Structures are given as structure tokens and as C-alpha cells.
N, CA, C and O atoms as a CHARMM CRD file, in Angstrom:
* protein
*
  272
    1    1 UNK  N     14.91600  43.69900  24.20100 PROA 1      0.00000
    2    1 UNK  CA    14.28100  43.94200  25.47200 PROA 1      0.00000
    3    1 UNK  C     14.75200  42.91500  26.49600 PROA 1      0.00000
    4    1 UNK  O     14.94700  41.74900  26.15400 PROA 1      0.00000
    5    2 UNK  N     14.93200  43.31600  27.69900 PROA 2      0.00000
    6    2 UNK  CA    15.37400  42.42900  28.75700 PROA 2      0.00000
    7    2 UNK  C     14.29400  41.41000  29.08900 PROA 2      0.00000
    8    2 UNK  O     13.11300  41.74700  29.16100 PROA 2      0.00000
    9    3 UNK  N     14.70900  40.15600  29.29100 PROA 3      0.00000
   10    3 UNK  CA    13.77400  39.10500  29.65100 PROA 3      0.00000
   11    3 UNK  C     13.18800  38.36800  28.47400 PROA 3      0.00000
   12    3 UNK  O     12.56900  37.31900  28.65400 PROA 3      0.00000
   13    4 UNK  N     13.36600  38.88600  27.26600 PROA 4      0.00000
   14    4 UNK  CA    12.85200  38.19300  26.09600 PROA 4      0.00000
   15    4 UNK  C     13.77400  37.05100  25.71500 PROA 4      0.00000
   16    4 UNK  O     14.99000  37.12600  25.89100 PROA 4      0.00000
   17    5 UNK  N     13.17900  36.00000  25.19500 PROA 5      0.00000
   18    5 UNK  CA    13.95600  34.84300  24.76100 PROA 5      0.00000
   19    5 UNK  C     14.02900  34.84200  23.24300 PROA 5      0.00000
   20    5 UNK  O     13.00500  34.90800  22.56200 PROA 5      0.00000
   21    6 UNK  N     15.21700  34.76800  22.73100 PROA 6      0.00000
   22    6 UNK  CA    15.41700  34.68900  21.29900 PROA 6      0.00000
   23    6 UNK  C     16.02500  33.32800  21.01100 PROA 6      0.00000
   24    6 UNK  O     17.14400  33.03800  21.43600 PROA 6      0.00000
   25    7 UNK  N     15.28200  32.48800  20.28400 PROA 7      0.00000
   26    7 UNK  CA    15.78400  31.14400  20.02500 PROA 7      0.00000
   27    7 UNK  C     15.23900  30.62200  18.70400 PROA 7      0.00000
   28    7 UNK  O     14.23300  31.10500  18.18400 PROA 7      0.00000
   29    8 UNK  N     15.93400  29.62300  18.18100 PROA 8      0.00000
   30    8 UNK  CA    15.51700  28.92700  16.97200 PROA 8      0.00000
   31    8 UNK  C     15.43900  27.44300  17.27800 PROA 8      0.00000
   32    8 UNK  O     16.12900  26.94000  18.16500 PROA 8      0.00000
   33    9 UNK  N     14.59300  26.75000  16.53500 PROA 9      0.00000
   34    9 UNK  CA    14.53400  25.29800  16.57500 PROA 9      0.00000
   35    9 UNK  C     15.33900  24.80300  15.38300 PROA 9      0.00000
   36    9 UNK  O     15.06400  25.19200  14.24700 PROA 9      0.00000
   37   10 UNK  N     16.33100  23.95000  15.62600 PROA 10     0.00000
   38   10 UNK  CA    17.18400  23.41300  14.56500 PROA 10     0.00000
   39   10 UNK  C     16.88500  21.92700  14.43500 PROA 10     0.00000
   40   10 UNK  O     16.90400  21.19800  15.42600 PROA 10     0.00000
   41   11 UNK  N     16.60400  21.46900  13.19500 PROA 11     0.00000
   42   11 UNK  CA    16.28000  20.05900  12.95100 PROA 11     0.00000
   43   11 UNK  C     17.12000  19.54400  11.79100 PROA 11     0.00000
   44   11 UNK  O     17.23700  20.20100  10.75700 PROA 11     0.00000
   45   12 UNK  N     17.70400  18.35900  11.97300 PROA 12     0.00000
   46   12 UNK  CA    18.44600  17.69600  10.90100 PROA 12     0.00000
   47   12 UNK  C     17.46300  16.96400   9.99800 PROA 12     0.00000
   48   12 UNK  O     16.60600  16.22400  10.48200 PROA 12     0.00000
   49   13 UNK  N     17.58100  17.16400   8.69600 PROA 13     0.00000
   50   13 UNK  CA    16.69500  16.51500   7.73700 PROA 13     0.00000
   51   13 UNK  C     17.00200  15.04100   7.53700 PROA 13     0.00000
   52   13 UNK  O     16.19400  14.31200   6.96000 PROA 13     0.00000
   53   14 UNK  N     18.14800  14.59700   8.00100 PROA 14     0.00000
   54   14 UNK  CA    18.55100  13.20100   7.79500 PROA 14     0.00000
   55   14 UNK  C     18.17900  12.30200   8.98100 PROA 14     0.00000
   56   14 UNK  O     17.46700  11.31400   8.80400 PROA 14     0.00000
   57   15 UNK  N     18.65300  12.63500  10.18200 PROA 15     0.00000
   58   15 UNK  CA    18.44800  11.75900  11.34200 PROA 15     0.00000
   59   15 UNK  C     17.40800  12.30000  12.32000 PROA 15     0.00000
   60   15 UNK  O     17.08500  11.64300  13.31000 PROA 15     0.00000
   61   16 UNK  N     16.88000  13.50100  12.04700 PROA 16     0.00000
   62   16 UNK  CA    15.85600  14.15800  12.86100 PROA 16     0.00000
   63   16 UNK  C     16.34500  14.58900  14.24100 PROA 16     0.00000
   64   16 UNK  O     15.54500  14.77300  15.15800 PROA 16     0.00000
   65   17 UNK  N     17.66000  14.75000  14.38800 PROA 17     0.00000
   66   17 UNK  CA    18.20900  15.36200  15.59800 PROA 17     0.00000
   67   17 UNK  C     17.63100  16.76600  15.68100 PROA 17     0.00000
   68   17 UNK  O     17.44900  17.41700  14.65200 PROA 17     0.00000
   69   18 UNK  N     17.33900  17.24400  16.88600 PROA 18     0.00000
   70   18 UNK  CA    16.78400  18.57900  17.04800 PROA 18     0.00000
   71   18 UNK  C     17.36100  19.24100  18.29400 PROA 18     0.00000
   72   18 UNK  O     17.75000  18.57000  19.25000 PROA 18     0.00000
   73   19 UNK  N     17.40700  20.57300  18.26200 PROA 19     0.00000
   74   19 UNK  CA    17.90700  21.33600  19.40500 PROA 19     0.00000
   75   19 UNK  C     17.31400  22.73600  19.37100 PROA 19     0.00000
   76   19 UNK  O     16.96900  23.25300  18.30800 PROA 19     0.00000
   77   20 UNK  N     17.20000  23.34100  20.55100 PROA 20     0.00000
   78   20 UNK  CA    16.86800  24.75500  20.65100 PROA 20     0.00000
   79   20 UNK  C     18.18100  25.52100  20.66300 PROA 20     0.00000
   80   20 UNK  O     19.09100  25.18800  21.42200 PROA 20     0.00000
   81   21 UNK  N     18.27800  26.52200  19.84200 PROA 21     0.00000
   82   21 UNK  CA    19.50100  27.30900  19.73300 PROA 21     0.00000
   83   21 UNK  C     19.19800  28.74000  20.14200 PROA 21     0.00000
   84   21 UNK  O     18.38600  29.41100  19.50500 PROA 21     0.00000
   85   22 UNK  N     19.84200  29.20900  21.19500 PROA 22     0.00000
   86   22 UNK  CA    19.65400  30.58400  21.62700 PROA 22     0.00000
   87   22 UNK  C     20.31900  31.52800  20.63100 PROA 22     0.00000
   88   22 UNK  O     21.42500  31.27100  20.15700 PROA 22     0.00000
   89   23 UNK  N     19.63600  32.61200  20.32500 PROA 23     0.00000
   90   23 UNK  CA    20.19800  33.59500  19.39600 PROA 23     0.00000
   91   23 UNK  C     21.49400  34.13100  19.96500 PROA 23     0.00000
   92   23 UNK  O     21.59400  34.39500  21.16300 PROA 23     0.00000
   93   24 UNK  N     22.47200  34.28900  19.12000 PROA 24     0.00000
   94   24 UNK  CA    23.77800  34.75800  19.55600 PROA 24     0.00000
   95   24 UNK  C     24.71100  33.61100  19.89400 PROA 24     0.00000
   96   24 UNK  O     25.91300  33.81300  20.06100 PROA 24     0.00000
   97   25 UNK  N     24.15300  32.38900  19.99800 PROA 25     0.00000
   98   25 UNK  CA    24.99000  31.21900  20.25600 PROA 25     0.00000
   99   25 UNK  C     25.64200  30.76700  18.95600 PROA 25     0.00000
  100   25 UNK  O     25.17100  31.07800  17.86200 PROA 25     0.00000
  101   26 UNK  N     26.71900  30.03800  19.10000 PROA 26     0.00000
  102   26 UNK  CA    27.37200  29.46800  17.92600 PROA 26     0.00000
  103   26 UNK  C     26.40900  28.48600  17.26700 PROA 26     0.00000
  104   26 UNK  O     25.87900  27.59600  17.93100 PROA 26     0.00000
  105   27 UNK  N     26.18600  28.64100  15.98700 PROA 27     0.00000
  106   27 UNK  CA    25.28000  27.76700  15.24900 PROA 27     0.00000
  107   27 UNK  C     25.93700  26.45700  14.86100 PROA 27     0.00000
  108   27 UNK  O     27.05000  26.15200  15.29200 PROA 27     0.00000
  109   28 UNK  N     25.25600  25.70700  14.06500 PROA 28     0.00000
  110   28 UNK  CA    25.73800  24.40800  13.60600 PROA 28     0.00000
  111   28 UNK  C     25.98400  24.46100  12.10600 PROA 28     0.00000
  112   28 UNK  O     25.11700  24.89100  11.34500 PROA 28     0.00000
  113   29 UNK  N     27.14700  24.03200  11.68600 PROA 29     0.00000
  114   29 UNK  CA    27.45000  23.92800  10.25700 PROA 29     0.00000
  115   29 UNK  C     26.98100  22.57600   9.71900 PROA 29     0.00000
  116   29 UNK  O     26.70700  22.43300   8.52700 PROA 29     0.00000
  117   30 UNK  N     26.89200  21.58600  10.61200 PROA 30     0.00000
  118   30 UNK  CA    26.45800  20.23900  10.24800 PROA 30     0.00000
  119   30 UNK  C     25.83500  19.59800  11.47900 PROA 30     0.00000
  120   30 UNK  O     26.04600  20.05200  12.60300 PROA 30     0.00000
  121   31 UNK  N     25.07100  18.54600  11.25600 PROA 31     0.00000
  122   31 UNK  CA    24.45700  17.82200  12.36700 PROA 31     0.00000
  123   31 UNK  C     25.54800  17.17100  13.20900 PROA 31     0.00000
  124   31 UNK  O     26.42200  16.50200  12.65700 PROA 31     0.00000
  125   32 UNK  N     25.52300  17.34700  14.52700 PROA 32     0.00000
  126   32 UNK  CA    26.54100  16.73600  15.37800 PROA 32     0.00000
  127   32 UNK  C     26.38400  15.22400  15.52400 PROA 32     0.00000
  128   32 UNK  O     27.28000  14.56200  16.04700 PROA 32     0.00000
  129   33 UNK  N     25.26000  14.66700  15.07000 PROA 33     0.00000
  130   33 UNK  CA    25.02700  13.22100  15.17200 PROA 33     0.00000
  131   33 UNK  C     25.44600  12.49700  13.89600 PROA 33     0.00000
  132   33 UNK  O     26.18600  11.51400  13.94800 PROA 33     0.00000
  133   34 UNK  N     24.96200  12.99400  12.73000 PROA 34     0.00000
  134   34 UNK  CA    25.20000  12.26400  11.47200 PROA 34     0.00000
  135   34 UNK  C     26.04400  13.03600  10.45900 PROA 34     0.00000
  136   34 UNK  O     26.32700  12.51600   9.38000 PROA 34     0.00000
  137   35 UNK  N     26.44700  14.24800  10.77900 PROA 35     0.00000
  138   35 UNK  CA    27.27700  15.11500   9.92000 PROA 35     0.00000
  139   35 UNK  C     26.56400  15.61900   8.67200 PROA 35     0.00000
  140   35 UNK  O     27.21300  16.15400   7.77300 PROA 35     0.00000
  141   36 UNK  N     25.26400  15.46400   8.59700 PROA 36     0.00000
  142   36 UNK  CA    24.49300  15.97200   7.46600 PROA 36     0.00000
  143   36 UNK  C     24.59900  17.49800   7.42800 PROA 36     0.00000
  144   36 UNK  O     24.58800  18.14800   8.47400 PROA 36     0.00000
  145   37 UNK  N     24.69900  18.05900   6.24200 PROA 37     0.00000
  146   37 UNK  CA    24.85100  19.50300   6.08300 PROA 37     0.00000
  147   37 UNK  C     23.52500  20.23100   5.92500 PROA 37     0.00000
  148   37 UNK  O     23.49700  21.46200   5.91700 PROA 37     0.00000
  149   38 UNK  N     22.42100  19.49000   5.79900 PROA 38     0.00000
  150   38 UNK  CA    21.11500  20.10800   5.59100 PROA 38     0.00000
  151   38 UNK  C     20.35500  20.17700   6.90900 PROA 38     0.00000
  152   38 UNK  O     19.77800  19.18900   7.36400 PROA 38     0.00000
  153   39 UNK  N     20.36700  21.35700   7.51000 PROA 39     0.00000
  154   39 UNK  CA    19.65600  21.59300   8.75800 PROA 39     0.00000
  155   39 UNK  C     18.58700  22.64700   8.51800 PROA 39     0.00000
  156   39 UNK  O     18.84300  23.66200   7.87100 PROA 39     0.00000
  157   40 UNK  N     17.39000  22.40700   9.03900 PROA 40     0.00000
  158   40 UNK  CA    16.33700  23.41200   8.97700 PROA 40     0.00000
  159   40 UNK  C     16.38700  24.23900  10.24700 PROA 40     0.00000
  160   40 UNK  O     16.56300  23.70200  11.34100 PROA 40     0.00000
  161   41 UNK  N     16.23200  25.54500  10.10100 PROA 41     0.00000
  162   41 UNK  CA    16.20700  26.45600  11.24300 PROA 41     0.00000
  163   41 UNK  C     14.84300  27.14000  11.24000 PROA 41     0.00000
  164   41 UNK  O     14.48000  27.82800  10.28500 PROA 41     0.00000
  165   42 UNK  N     14.09300  26.93800  12.32600 PROA 42     0.00000
  166   42 UNK  CA    12.75600  27.50400  12.45200 PROA 42     0.00000
  167   42 UNK  C     12.78100  28.51900  13.58900 PROA 42     0.00000
  168   42 UNK  O     13.03900  28.14400  14.73300 PROA 42     0.00000
  169   43 UNK  N     12.52000  29.79200  13.30500 PROA 43     0.00000
  170   43 UNK  CA    12.50700  30.78600  14.37400 PROA 43     0.00000
  171   43 UNK  C     11.32300  30.56300  15.30500 PROA 43     0.00000
  172   43 UNK  O     10.22000  30.24900  14.85700 PROA 43     0.00000
  173   44 UNK  N     11.55800  30.72800  16.60700 PROA 44     0.00000
  174   44 UNK  CA    10.51100  30.62100  17.62300 PROA 44     0.00000
  175   44 UNK  C     10.36500  31.99900  18.24200 PROA 44     0.00000
  176   44 UNK  O     11.32400  32.54900  18.78500 PROA 44     0.00000
  177   45 UNK  N      9.16600  32.55600  18.15900 PROA 45     0.00000
  178   45 UNK  CA     8.97300  33.91900  18.64400 PROA 45     0.00000
  179   45 UNK  C      8.92200  33.96600  20.17000 PROA 45     0.00000
  180   45 UNK  O      8.78200  32.94300  20.84200 PROA 45     0.00000
  181   46 UNK  N      9.03800  35.17400  20.68700 PROA 46     0.00000
  182   46 UNK  CA     8.95500  35.38100  22.13100 PROA 46     0.00000
  183   46 UNK  C      7.61100  34.87800  22.64300 PROA 46     0.00000
  184   46 UNK  O      6.59400  35.00300  21.96100 PROA 46     0.00000
  185   47 UNK  N      7.61000  34.32000  23.82300 PROA 47     0.00000
  186   47 UNK  CA     6.40800  33.81900  24.47900 PROA 47     0.00000
  187   47 UNK  C      5.70900  32.72300  23.67000 PROA 47     0.00000
  188   47 UNK  O      4.48900  32.57700  23.73400 PROA 47     0.00000
  189   48 UNK  N      6.48700  31.96300  22.91500 PROA 48     0.00000
  190   48 UNK  CA     5.95500  30.85000  22.13800 PROA 48     0.00000
  191   48 UNK  C      6.70500  29.58900  22.56100 PROA 48     0.00000
  192   48 UNK  O      7.91600  29.62500  22.77500 PROA 48     0.00000
  193   49 UNK  N      5.99600  28.49700  22.67900 PROA 49     0.00000
  194   49 UNK  CA     6.64300  27.22400  22.99100 PROA 49     0.00000
  195   49 UNK  C      6.24300  26.22600  21.91400 PROA 49     0.00000
  196   49 UNK  O      5.32400  26.46800  21.13200 PROA 49     0.00000
  197   50 UNK  N      6.94500  25.10700  21.88900 PROA 50     0.00000
  198   50 UNK  CA     6.61200  24.10200  20.88700 PROA 50     0.00000
  199   50 UNK  C      6.76900  22.70600  21.47400 PROA 50     0.00000
  200   50 UNK  O      7.53300  22.47400  22.41000 PROA 50     0.00000
  201   51 UNK  N      6.01600  21.79200  20.88500 PROA 51     0.00000
  202   51 UNK  CA     6.11700  20.37500  21.20300 PROA 51     0.00000
  203   51 UNK  C      6.54000  19.67600  19.92500 PROA 51     0.00000
  204   51 UNK  O      5.94700  19.88500  18.86700 PROA 51     0.00000
  205   52 UNK  N      7.55500  18.85600  20.02600 PROA 52     0.00000
  206   52 UNK  CA     8.10900  18.16200  18.86600 PROA 52     0.00000
  207   52 UNK  C      7.82600  16.67600  19.02200 PROA 52     0.00000
  208   52 UNK  O      8.26500  16.05800  19.99200 PROA 52     0.00000
  209   53 UNK  N      7.08700  16.09100  18.06100 PROA 53     0.00000
  210   53 UNK  CA     6.80100  14.66100  18.06100 PROA 53     0.00000
  211   53 UNK  C      7.40800  14.03800  16.81000 PROA 53     0.00000
  212   53 UNK  O      7.14300  14.48500  15.69400 PROA 53     0.00000
  213   54 UNK  N      8.22700  12.99900  17.00500 PROA 54     0.00000
  214   54 UNK  CA     8.85800  12.30900  15.87600 PROA 54     0.00000
  215   54 UNK  C      8.44900  10.84500  15.93700 PROA 54     0.00000
  216   54 UNK  O      8.69200  10.15300  16.92600 PROA 54     0.00000
  217   55 UNK  N      7.82000  10.38900  14.85500 PROA 55     0.00000
  218   55 UNK  CA     7.39700   8.98800  14.76100 PROA 55     0.00000
  219   55 UNK  C      7.66100   8.49400  13.34400 PROA 55     0.00000
  220   55 UNK  O      7.18100   9.08500  12.37700 PROA 55     0.00000
  221   56 UNK  N      8.41700   7.42300  13.22300 PROA 56     0.00000
  222   56 UNK  CA     8.66500   6.79000  11.92300 PROA 56     0.00000
  223   56 UNK  C      9.08700   7.78400  10.84300 PROA 56     0.00000
  224   56 UNK  O      8.54300   7.78200   9.73900 PROA 56     0.00000
  225   57 UNK  N     10.05500   8.62700  11.16900 PROA 57     0.00000
  226   57 UNK  CA    10.59100   9.63200  10.23600 PROA 57     0.00000
  227   57 UNK  C      9.59000  10.72300   9.86700 PROA 57     0.00000
  228   57 UNK  O      9.81000  11.46300   8.90800 PROA 57     0.00000
  229   58 UNK  N      8.50200  10.82900  10.61200 PROA 58     0.00000
  230   58 UNK  CA     7.55000  11.92200  10.43600 PROA 58     0.00000
  231   58 UNK  C      7.72200  12.88400  11.60400 PROA 58     0.00000
  232   58 UNK  O      7.81900  12.46600  12.75700 PROA 58     0.00000
  233   59 UNK  N      7.76000  14.16600  11.29600 PROA 59     0.00000
  234   59 UNK  CA     7.93900  15.19000  12.32600 PROA 59     0.00000
  235   59 UNK  C      6.67400  16.03000  12.41400 PROA 59     0.00000
  236   59 UNK  O      6.16100  16.52000  11.40700 PROA 59     0.00000
  237   60 UNK  N      6.18400  16.18600  13.63700 PROA 60     0.00000
  238   60 UNK  CA     5.03800  17.04600  13.89000 PROA 60     0.00000
  239   60 UNK  C      5.45400  18.07600  14.94000 PROA 60     0.00000
  240   60 UNK  O      5.93500  17.72200  16.01700 PROA 60     0.00000
  241   61 UNK  N      5.26400  19.34800  14.61200 PROA 61     0.00000
  242   61 UNK  CA     5.61800  20.42900  15.52900 PROA 61     0.00000
  243   61 UNK  C      4.35500  21.21700  15.82700 PROA 61     0.00000
  244   61 UNK  O      3.67000  21.68400  14.91700 PROA 61     0.00000
  245   62 UNK  N      4.05500  21.35900  17.10900 PROA 62     0.00000
  246   62 UNK  CA     2.89700  22.14000  17.51800 PROA 62     0.00000
  247   62 UNK  C      3.39000  23.36200  18.28500 PROA 62     0.00000
  248   62 UNK  O      4.08700  23.24100  19.29300 PROA 62     0.00000
  249   63 UNK  N      3.01800  24.53700  17.79300 PROA 63     0.00000
  250   63 UNK  CA     3.40400  25.79000  18.43200 PROA 63     0.00000
  251   63 UNK  C      2.22700  26.33000  19.23600 PROA 63     0.00000
  252   63 UNK  O      1.08600  26.29600  18.77400 PROA 63     0.00000
  253   64 UNK  N      2.50400  26.82500  20.43200 PROA 64     0.00000
  254   64 UNK  CA     1.47100  27.44800  21.25000 PROA 64     0.00000
  255   64 UNK  C      2.01900  28.75700  21.81800 PROA 64     0.00000
  256   64 UNK  O      3.20900  28.87700  22.11000 PROA 64     0.00000
  257   65 UNK  N      1.12400  29.73100  21.96800 PROA 65     0.00000
  258   65 UNK  CA     1.49800  31.01200  22.56800 PROA 65     0.00000
  259   65 UNK  C      1.44500  30.87300  24.07600 PROA 65     0.00000
  260   65 UNK  O      0.44600  30.41200  24.62700 PROA 65     0.00000
  261   66 UNK  N      2.52000  31.27000  24.74900 PROA 66     0.00000
  262   66 UNK  CA     2.57200  31.26100  26.20200 PROA 66     0.00000
  263   66 UNK  C      1.92200  32.53400  26.72200 PROA 66     0.00000
  264   66 UNK  O      1.87800  33.54800  26.02500 PROA 66     0.00000
  265   67 UNK  N      1.42200  32.47700  27.93700 PROA 67     0.00000
  266   67 UNK  CA     0.86900  33.68000  28.57300 PROA 67     0.00000
  267   67 UNK  C      2.03100  34.57400  28.98900 PROA 67     0.00000
  268   67 UNK  O      3.05100  34.09000  29.48000 PROA 67     0.00000
  269   68 UNK  N      1.87300  35.85600  28.79500 PROA 68     0.00000
  270   68 UNK  CA     2.93800  36.81600  29.13700 PROA 68     0.00000
  271   68 UNK  C      3.00300  37.04100  30.60200 PROA 68     0.00000
  272   68 UNK  O      3.83700  37.81600  31.07100 PROA 68     0.00000
């Protein structure tokens, strides 16, 4: 559908680098910061946003539904 956002949240398990990746974009084979091969990909649904907090190697992700 036009206007919908298709994206994933990508997080490195080693250095905690993170990025939003638009669907259809070239993905990552490894972390661009530390070259780690273990990346988590979390799908983010349409009209959903997230807040990412990283403290002392702990990651907290809060998802909220946006108003349409």
C-alpha cells in the first residue's frame, strides 16, 4: 500500500550498533562497526515506533503504536 513504511530494526549482538533498515534496502552481512556476523533483525510494523535505550551492555526497546 502506498504510504506504508516497511522497516526492520537491526542490532549487533557484539557492540550494540543499531540501525533502521528500510525493506528492499541492501541488508548487512556483518556489523559495519565491529565486523561481527551475528545481527538481530526485528521487524517493525506499520504505524509503530520504537525507543532504543542502551546502558552498560543492556538493551531496552520500547514499542509504541503511532496514530494513523
